[in-house]
Every structure is written in C-alpha cells, then in structure tokens.
C-alpha positions, 0 to 999 in steps of 0.5 A: 384747446382753443385760445381764450382771450377773456375768462369773465364767465369764470370769475363768478365769485362776487369778490372779484368784482368787489376787489376790482372796485376797491382797486379803482377807488385806490387808483390802482389796478388789480389782476388775478394771476397764476394758478387760478387762471391756469386752472380756470382754462383747464377746467380744474377747481381751485380755491387758492387765489393770487391777486397782483396790484399796481401798488402796495399789496399788503396795504391793499389787503388791509383795504379789502379786509376793512371793506369786505371782512374775512379773516385777520390779514397775515402779512409778509412785509419783506416780500410785499405779500399778505394773505386772508380768508374771504368768502370761503377762499384763501386770497394772497395779495402782492404788489407787482414786483421784480425779485432779485436773489443772492447766490446763497439764499432763496429769499428775494430782494423785492423791487417795484415792477409792472404786470409783465415783471410780475409774470416774468418772475413766475416759475412756468409759463402756464402759471404766468397768466393774469386776468384783469379785475377792473370794470373796463376790461374785466376778465381780459387775459394777459399771456405774454409768454404764451402759457395757453399754448403750453397748456395745449402742449401739456408742457412745463416751460419757464418764462425766462432762461431756466438757469435764471429761473431755477437759480433765483429760486431752486424750489422751482425745480421741485415744483416742476416735478410736482406740477408734472405729476399733478397735471400729467404734463411733460417738462421742457428739455431745456428746463430738465437740463438746467435742473441737471446742471444745478441740482445741488443748489436745492441744498439752500432750500429748507428741508420743510419746503422741499418735503412739502413739494415731495409730498404734494407730488406723492398726492398726485394721481400718478406720482411716477411722472414726477419722481422718475425725472427727479431721479434722472436729473440727479435731484432725487439724491439730494432730496431723498437719498435712500430712494435714489439708491434703489436705482440700478439695484437688480432683482431676481424673480420671486417664486410664490408658494403656488410655484409661479414665478413673478419677474419683478422690474429688474430695477428696484427704483422703477419697480417701486414707482410701479407699485406706487402708481398701482396703489394710487389707483386704489387709495388716497392714503398719503401714508400708505403711499409713502409706505409703498416708497419705503417697502423695498428701501433696504434692498440695497443694503441687504442685496446678496447674490446666491448661486442658482437663485440670483439676487436675494434681499433677505431681511429687507422688511425688518431693516427697512422698518428700522430705517423708517424713523431716521427717514422721517426725522431727516425729512421732518415728517410728522411722527404720528404716522411713523408707526403705521408706515413701519408696520406696512414695511415690516409686514409687506411680504407676510401675506404673499407667503400665506396664499396656498392651502397648506398654510395653517390657521395659526399663521393667519391668526398671527398676521391678523394679530400683527396687522390689527385694524390696518389689514386692509391697507396692508393687503392694498399694498401687497396687491399693488406689489404685483408688477408682472407684465403677464396679465395671466400671472397678475390675475392668478396672484389676485385670485390667490389674494381673494382666497386668502381674504376669504380664509382670513375672514373665516378665522377672524369671525371665529377667533375675533382677532382684528381688535384683539386684546389678550384674554388675560391681562398683566394684572390678572397674571400678577394676582393669580401668580402672586407676582410683582411687575417684572420679567416673569409677568411678560413671559407668562403673558407672551405664552398665553398670546402664543397659545391663542395664536397657535390654536392651543386654546380659544380666545376666551378668558376662562380658557386662558386663565386655565392655561395660565394655571397649567404653565405657571409653576413650570415657567416660574421654577425655571431661569427667567431670562430677559423676555425676548421681543415678542410680536407685540413689542415689535409692533408696540405703539403702532396705530391701528388705523390711519383714517383720521390722519 
C-alpha cells in the first residue's frame, strides 16, 4: 500500500468543505479523524464520520446544525461530544481532548488537548489518523503513530503502551478482536499480552457494551479471527463463559447412516468456529450465526465416555435449547429471536439422521412440521456442520443433503406441511365431541396431528374429522392424564422466519 499524504480526492461530500469553512469563521480548526480516514485509505465505504475541532465540540455541532440543518443535535456534555445526522451521514463532533480514567470506571475525565493528544487517546494506530478540513491544507493527513504502515502490515497496534490504552478503556480489548475479524488483521503481540494480563478488567464494562462488540464480531466475514484470540487471551471466559467452556472438550467421530465416519475437530470450541465460518460464507443472518455458536453449547455438560464408542454427548441438542434463554438474558440480547435460535439448536442433528433411503416419509413430515418456515436456515446450519478435512467425505455428505432436500420437496408438495395448520382445530373438536376446554381437547388434537404426520390420514379436513369421530369414544372413555409435551408445545411460540429481524 503506497504512503498517502493527502486524501482531498476522497472528501467529496460538500459537508467537508462546509464544516471547514464554518470552523474558520469560529477561528478554530477542524479535522476528520479515526475510522473514516482508515476506511478511505483501505478503499472501504463508511458513513460514520468523526470530526475533531480545536475548541468546544458540542458548541460547534450546534453551529453546524444552525448553518447546514440536519437532525437535532444529541449532545454528551460530560464527554464533550455531540452527534447529528447531516446529508445522509451520521457525524460525531468532539473537541480535541485528553482523557483521564479512574481505576473503577471506563468513563473518562475530559481535559482540553491538541490534535496529537486526541489521536494518542485512540484505540489503535490505524484509527489514530486525521485529515484537515481547512481550506489552506484541505485533506492533508496527520499520522503521528504510523497508522498507514500498520494498515500495510494489517496489524492492530495501540498508539501508546497497550497496558495504558486498555486500562483506560477496557472495552478496547473487545474492539481489538472485532477489528481483527472485520478487517482480517492480526493483533500486535504486545497488545495480546496486555489483554491476557488484564482480562478481568472487562468486568467494569457494561454487558450491553461488551455484547455489542461481540455481536459486531459475529457480523464479520470470518468471526473466528476475533473469537480464537479472545479465547486464547482468556477474555472469552469473562464475556461468554459457556462458549469458553467448549475449549478442550474432545469429540468422537460420528458415524452417519450411510456408514461413513466424519471425524470432527477434536476440540469443540474450534469445531464450532469452523462451523461458524462455514455458515458465514452462505448467510448474513446474525441469529443463524448465533445458533452456530450455540449448536453444541451443551456438550461439556453431556459428555460421557462409552467404551468402544469414545466420547458421546447424548441429549446435547435438548439441553442446549434449554440453556439458550439463560444465555440471552445474561447477555441482554433481544428476546424476539430467542425462539428461532432455540429451534436451530434443538433440531440441528435431525436432518443428518434422515439421509438414507430407509427413512420413512413420516420422519420427513415430522422434520418439516417442526422446522416450519425455517427449514432452509436449519439446512444451512447442518451443511456448515460438516467439518471433515477429507474433501471426498464432504462432497459425499453434501450430496446426501441434496438427496434429502429432493425428498423433502416431494413430501412437502404432496402434504403441504411447510405452513401447516392442523386440519381440525380445537373449537371443532369441542363442538363435535361436546367438550369444554381442557386436557381432553389437547389429547385429541395431538392424536390427529400424529395421524397426519405418520401418514395414517391425509392432511385434509374431512379425513381428519372422520379420524376424530373414530377415536374420540375410546380416548374419552379412558383415563385422561395430563397431556405430555408434544412437538408443537416444545416449539410453541417459535417464529417461522427471521427474515424481518
């Protein structure tokens, strides 16, 4: 990457010249700083702009709003920053400053500083560059910490001693891993050692801020670039202890129904990273990616050694699905996608059991019924779970999935199960049988659902009504115990699709 001294040709938005002119009227200087400058040099698109001025950043934001319009100014007076939307981009203004932190908080005491002070307080050298917006040197780069060289080296290095940088603001440790994954950069050895030595300081940061950085890493093209060193420095155990616990858990080989053995990565954590990276190559669905992280999350709790088989993890999908709510609550994640993630974790082993010719149509129907409109996402996760290093085996498994999809399509076209509703509802059952709401209605409804899924009757109203009439007397004459959890109740409330999330 050639050294660049001026980026005026990239500052094409009129607002850059306009802001510089307004600064000149106020007898101050203005610079665009940080990630915008980095992304211009890298050729990446960005709409977030940080402006540093040699004065009061909040007051200058109001001057800009009065002169150029835009959204209402949102100010953070304690930190000397203000934000507004202008000409389709979000701009944050700050007065050039020094920040001094206490031992117990990541909230700084702000003091007036120079442009060098402002750049020195930033997290990494690649984010510690500025470009002038003033007419006399418009676009001229200021790069006191050699950030351009680190862009060329694809290296994340702190401008100051990393112990000081991370101690001042421990969230920067999370940002290191996030930028590594987003940019595909490595992290400087000294920075990694600093994180390892002060990993527990992340506890003073709110879970919301930590969670946001974790999820931004998950949105990267290859999240493992960030998550692997997060584990290796010890930070993961403070951020996501269940994910951390996967490390060191050995796996056995899995023998599929066609007799072929697939040898997983021996470590569940690194196997999970491989599944996640595979999935990121085919889907940007953030909650499907989160499902990949959780799909084996219960393996440490279900691990048992069986002579002749090796390590087994019986019941880990069911336990993992139950663990999901607690993880969502602790990480303060939105609850709307919880049902989808639980469904993916619960069902992630189901398709692989259906890839031989002897599987009945009833088993296919049950999978279609349980997965509903999320079947494509489930199959993406299952395909991504093939992590063998043998390309012939991978090709064979993928062909088997193709055959399974063809068979599912035939059953779906015939039985209309993708958006299935029971052909006889509870109100009809109560009317025909003279019942009030209660256990008996649920039992009869489940019997009809099972008859459709097992192929005893077609998925049609008249056939279901006839079946109800044929079984109701026998069912109602016997003891009515509390209805067991059906497949419907296990998956009740799960969203059919996450495309709007």
